[in-house]
C-alpha positions in Angstrom: 29.9 -16.9 23.9 29.8 -20.0 21.6 26.4 -19.3 21.0 27.0 -15.6 19.6 29.7 -17.2 17.8 27.4 -19.7 16.0 25.0 -16.9 15.6 27.4 -14.9 13.4 28.8 -17.5 11.1 24.9 -19.2 10.7 24.3 -15.8 8.7 27.7 -16.4 6.9 27.3 -20.0 6.0 23.6 -19.0 4.9 24.3 -16.3 2.9 27.7 -17.3 1.7 27.4 -20.2 -1.0 29.1 -22.1 -3.4 29.0 -21.0 -6.9 25.9 -22.5 -7.8 22.5 -21.3 -7.7 20.4 -20.9 -4.3 16.6 -21.8 -3.7 16.7 -18.9 -1.2 18.9 -16.2 -1.8 18.1 -12.5 -1.8 14.7 -13.3 0.2 14.2 -9.8 1.8 13.2 -8.9 -2.2 10.3 -11.3 -1.9 8.7 -10.0 1.6 6.5 -7.4 -0.6 6.3 -3.6 -0.3 3.4 -1.2 0.4 0.7 -2.3 3.1 -2.1 -2.2 0.5 -0.5 -5.0 -1.4 0.3 -6.5 1.8 -3.1 -6.8 3.0 -4.2 -8.4 -0.1 -1.8 -11.0 0.2 0.3 -10.0 -2.6 -2.2 -10.7 -5.0 -1.4 -7.2 -7.2 0.4 -8.3 -10.3 -2.6 -7.8 -12.4 -4.2 -5.0 -10.7 -1.1 -2.8 -9.5 -1.2 0.7 -10.7 0.8 3.1 -8.7 4.3 3.9 -7.7 5.4 0.7 -6.0 4.8 -0.7 -9.3 8.2 -0.9 -9.7 8.8 -3.7 -7.4 5.6 -5.9 -8.0 5.1 -5.3 -11.6 7.0 -2.7 -13.9 4.4 -2.9 -16.5 1.8 -1.3 -13.7 3.6 2.2 -14.1 1.8 3.0 -17.4 -0.9 4.3 -14.9 1.1 6.5 -13.0 0.8 10.3 -14.5 2.3 12.5 -12.2 5.1 12.7 -9.6 4.6 10.2 -6.9 6.3 9.4 -3.7 5.8 6.0 -1.7 7.0 5.2 2.1 6.5 2.0 4.2 7.8 1.0 7.3 7.4 -2.7 9.1 9.1 -4.1 12.0 9.2 -8.0 12.1 10.0 -10.8 14.3 8.9 -8.9 17.3 10.5 -5.7 16.2 14.1 -7.4 15.8 14.2 -6.9 12.1 13.3 -3.8 10.3 12.1 -3.1 7.0 11.8 0.0 5.1 10.8 1.1 1.4 11.1 4.5 -0.4 10.4 5.0 -3.8 9.7 8.1 -6.5 7.9 7.6 -9.6 6.9 9.8 -12.4 5.9 10.0 -16.1 8.0 10.8 -19.1 5.2 11.5 -21.3 1.8 10.2 -22.3 2.9 6.3 -22.8 6.3 5.9 -20.2 6.4 6.2 -16.7 9.6 5.4 -14.4 10.4 4.5 -10.9 13.4 4.7 -8.3 13.3 2.9 -5.0 15.3 1.8 -2.3 14.7 -1.0 0.4 16.3 -1.8 3.2 15.9 -4.9 5.7 18.1 -5.4 8.6 18.8 -6.3 12.2 20.7 -3.6 14.0 22.7 -3.9 17.4 23.9 -7.5 17.5 26.0 -8.5 19.9 29.4 -9.4 18.9 30.9 -11.5 21.8 33.8 -13.2 19.8 36.1 -11.5 21.9 34.7 -11.7 25.0 37.4 -13.7 26.5 41.1 -12.2 26.5 44.3 -13.7 26.1 44.3 -14.8 29.8 41.1 -16.5 29.6 39.3 -13.9 31.6 35.5 -12.6 31.0 35.9 -8.9 29.9 32.4 -7.6 29.1 34.0 -4.0 27.8 35.1 -6.1 25.1 31.6 -6.7 23.4 30.6 -4.7 20.3 27.7 -4.5 18.3 27.1 -4.8 14.4 24.6 -4.9 11.9 23.5 -7.2 9.6 21.4 -5.4 6.6 20.3 -5.9 3.2 19.7 -3.1 0.5 18.6 -3.0 -2.7 18.6 0.0 -5.3 16.2 -0.5 -8.1 15.1 2.0 -11.5 12.4 0.6 -13.3 10.3 1.8 -16.5 7.1 0.7 -18.0 5.6 1.8 -21.3 2.0 1.4 -22.0 0.4 0.1 -25.5 3.5 -1.6 -26.7 0.9 -4.1 -28.1 -2.8 -3.7 -28.3 -4.3 -3.4 -24.8 -0.7 -4.6 -23.3 2.1 -2.8 -21.0 5.3 -3.9 -20.6 8.2 -3.0 -17.8 11.3 -3.8 -16.8 13.3 -3.5 -13.4 17.1 -3.2 -12.9 18.4 -4.0 -9.3 21.6 -3.3 -7.6 21.8 -5.1 -4.1 24.3 -4.6 -1.4 24.2 -6.8 1.8 26.8 -6.7 4.5 27.2 -8.9 8.2 28.8 -5.8 10.1 32.6 -5.8 9.3 32.8 -9.9 8.7 31.3 -9.8 4.9 29.8 -7.7 2.0 28.1 -8.4 -0.9 27.4 -6.8 -4.1 24.8 -7.9 -6.7 22.9 -7.1 -9.7 19.5 -8.6 -11.6 16.6 -7.8 -13.7 13.1 -8.4 -13.5 10.4 -7.9 -16.3 6.5 -7.4 -16.4 3.6 -7.2 -18.4 -0.1 -6.5 -18.4 -2.9 -6.9 -20.5 -6.5 -5.5 -20.0 -9.2 -7.5 -21.9 -12.7 -5.8 -21.6 -13.4 -5.8 -17.6 -10.4 -8.2 -16.7 -6.5 -7.4 -16.3 -4.0 -9.9 -16.6 -0.4 -9.6 -15.2 2.9 -11.5 -15.2 6.0 -10.6 -13.2 9.5 -12.9 -13.9 12.0 -12.3 -11.4 15.5 -12.6 -11.6 14.9 -13.5 -15.1 18.4 -13.7 -15.9 19.5 -14.9 -12.5 20.6 -12.5 -10.0 24.4 -12.7 -9.3 25.9 -11.9 -5.9 29.5 -11.6 -5.2 30.7 -11.9 -1.1 33.8 -10.6 0.3 35.0 -11.8 3.8 37.3 -10.4 6.1 39.4 -12.8 6.7 41.0 -10.8 9.1 38.0 -11.1 11.0 37.3 -14.7 10.6 40.9 -15.8 11.5 40.3 -14.5 14.9 37.2 -17.0 15.7 37.6 -19.8 12.8 38.9 -21.8 15.5 36.3 -20.9 18.1 34.1 -23.8 18.1 36.4 -27.0 17.3 35.6 -28.8 14.0 33.7 -25.9 12.6 34.3 -22.4 10.6 37.5 -24.0 9.5 37.4 -22.4 6.3 35.9 -19.1 4.8 32.8 -19.9 2.8 32.8 -19.3 -0.9 32.0 -16.1 -2.8 29.2 -16.7 -5.3 25.9 -16.7 -5.1 23.5 -16.8 -7.6 19.2 -16.3 -7.1 17.2 -18.4 -9.5 14.1 -16.8 -11.5 10.6 -17.1 -10.2 7.1 -16.2 -11.9 3.8 -14.7 -10.7 1.2 -14.2 -12.6 -2.8 -13.4 -12.1 -5.9 -11.8 -13.2 -8.3 -9.5 -11.5 -11.7 -7.7 -12.0 -13.4 -5.2 -10.8 -17.4 -5.1 -9.3 -19.2 -2.1 -9.3 -21.6 -3.3 -6.2 -23.8 -0.5 -5.2 -23.3 3.2 -5.6 -20.2 4.2 -4.5 -19.0 0.9 -3.4 -16.6 -1.1 -5.5 -15.2 -4.4 -5.3 -11.3 -5.2 -6.7 -10.6 -9.1 -6.5 -7.6 -10.6 -7.8 -6.1 -14.5 -7.8 -2.5 -14.8 -8.6 -0.4 -18.2 -8.8 3.5 -17.8 -7.3 5.8 -20.3 -9.1 9.5 -21.1 -8.2 11.2 -23.7 -10.9 11.9 -26.3 -8.3 9.9 -28.7 -5.6 8.6 -27.0 -2.5 5.7 -27.9 -0.3 3.2 -25.9 -2.1 -0.2 -27.0 -3.4 1.1 -27.9 -7.0 4.5 -29.2 -6.7 6.6 -31.1 -9.2 10.3 -31.5 -9.5 10.0 -28.9 -12.3 7.6 -26.4 -11.0 6.0 -25.5 -7.6 2.8 -23.3 -7.3 0.9 -21.7 -4.7 -2.2 -19.3 -5.2 -2.7 -15.9 -3.5 -6.0 -13.9 -3.6 -6.9 -10.6 -2.6 -9.9 -8.4 -2.3 -10.4 -4.6 -1.9 -13.6 -2.9 -0.9 -14.0 1.0 -2.1 -16.3 3.2 -0.6 -16.7 6.4 -2.5 -12.9 6.3 -3.5 -11.8 7.1 -0.2 -12.1 4.5 2.3 -10.8 0.8 1.3 -11.1 -2.2 3.5 -8.5 -5.4 2.2 -8.5 -9.0 2.8 -6.1 -11.2 1.3 -4.7 -14.8 1.8 -1.5 -16.4 1.0 1.6 -18.6 1.7 -0.5 -21.7 1.1 1.4 -24.8 2.1 1.4 -28.4 2.7 3.0 -29.6 6.0 3.2 -33.0 7.7 2.6 -33.6 11.5 2.8 -37.0 12.9 2.3 -38.7 9.1 -0.5 -36.6 8.4 -0.6 -33.4 6.0 -2.0 -30.4 6.9 -2.9 -27.4 4.9 -1.8 -24.1 6.2 -2.1 -20.5 5.2 -1.5 -17.1 6.0 -4.7 -14.5 6.1 -3.7 -10.5 6.0 -6.2 -7.6 6.5 -5.8 -3.7 6.2 -7.8 -0.7 5.9 -6.6 2.7 3.8 -7.8 6.4 3.3 -7.0 8.5 0.5 -8.0 12.3 0.4 -6.7 15.0 -1.9 -3.5 13.0 -3.1 -2.9 11.7 0.0 -3.2 7.9 1.0 -2.7 6.1 4.4 -2.5 2.5 4.2 -2.2 -0.2 7.0 -1.9 -3.9 7.0 -1.8 -6.8 9.3 0.5 -9.3 8.1 4.0 -11.2 8.2 6.7 -12.9 6.1 5.3 -16.3 6.4 6.6 -17.5 10.1 4.2 -18.7 12.7 3.1 -16.2 14.8 5.1 -12.7 15.0 2.1 -11.0 12.9 3.5 -7.0 12.1 2.0 -3.8 11.7 2.9 -2.2 8.1 2.3 1.5 7.7 2.6 3.4 4.2 2.2 6.4 2.9 1.9 7.7 -0.3 1.8 10.8 -1.8 0.9 12.6 -5.2 3.1 15.4 -5.2 1.8 17.3 -8.5 -1.7 17.3 -6.4 -0.5 18.3 -3.1 2.1 20.8 -3.9 1.0 21.7 -7.2 2.1 20.9 -10.5 5.7 20.6 -11.8 6.7 23.1 -14.4 8.2 21.8 -17.5 
């Protein structure tokens, strides 16, 4: 019972914070979407050009010239956590496109044993209930082509809803901006996440909190504060496509992910920490794809010695008549627990016919 109580309020203590910016907040928005991008180690800031660009770099939405539907499902931590993504993208004119997307990351059917023992001190398993801890993000993105010669820009507005059963609920909002620039055969990308510092406001169910605030002596004596701020992050990269032989192409990109505080990254200082990510995509007849990627580089210390660790990723994809099915073998940075990620992209205009204007 105590273990379950501690588990519940571990969620609370990590997710509800004092009125200061947090290094790790709204981390479900940093996992990534789309099996193609995950297989390439998330190194897609410069080359992204489909409906998922609303997440990766809204400037890439300018390549969308028809109605597009994107879906993704993944199960992480040995199927404990479920991660789902849905988006719709379309063009407004020959220079502007937009995207609407929804993300859910959640753990369902968590056992609540806080009321397992009744008032007489008897264990009653009928008093066990279940709850979910889930995070949602609804985003609106737009990109515009050739704002400057060769440059596209885009922006994303995010609305966030998070809940831990009926113990606590949080609401938030934030903004991202991005840019892409093409110089001959090279493509460059820049993405600034949470550019204005993303704000979350949490409310605690004080009646539920009072029921268990004394369950563990010396702990959970007062409710956590309710303001959470997410610090800005930056990702930038360069990509190029290479024509290897007839009907065989290679797309290569290298990115750098930066956070403005000290981490165990390859490049680390008190002001900024950066780690690289790289991805490759082999395209055969524009029908079949093989993808490789590497990311999550970090320096870890074992028995006084530093070791360099990183995460490899891989995937395949198939595209035919407006339907793309992609698969990735990846995880979210934890040791082990590799997951199978599937995503589907449908060009609605090509598959169902051009929409009437």
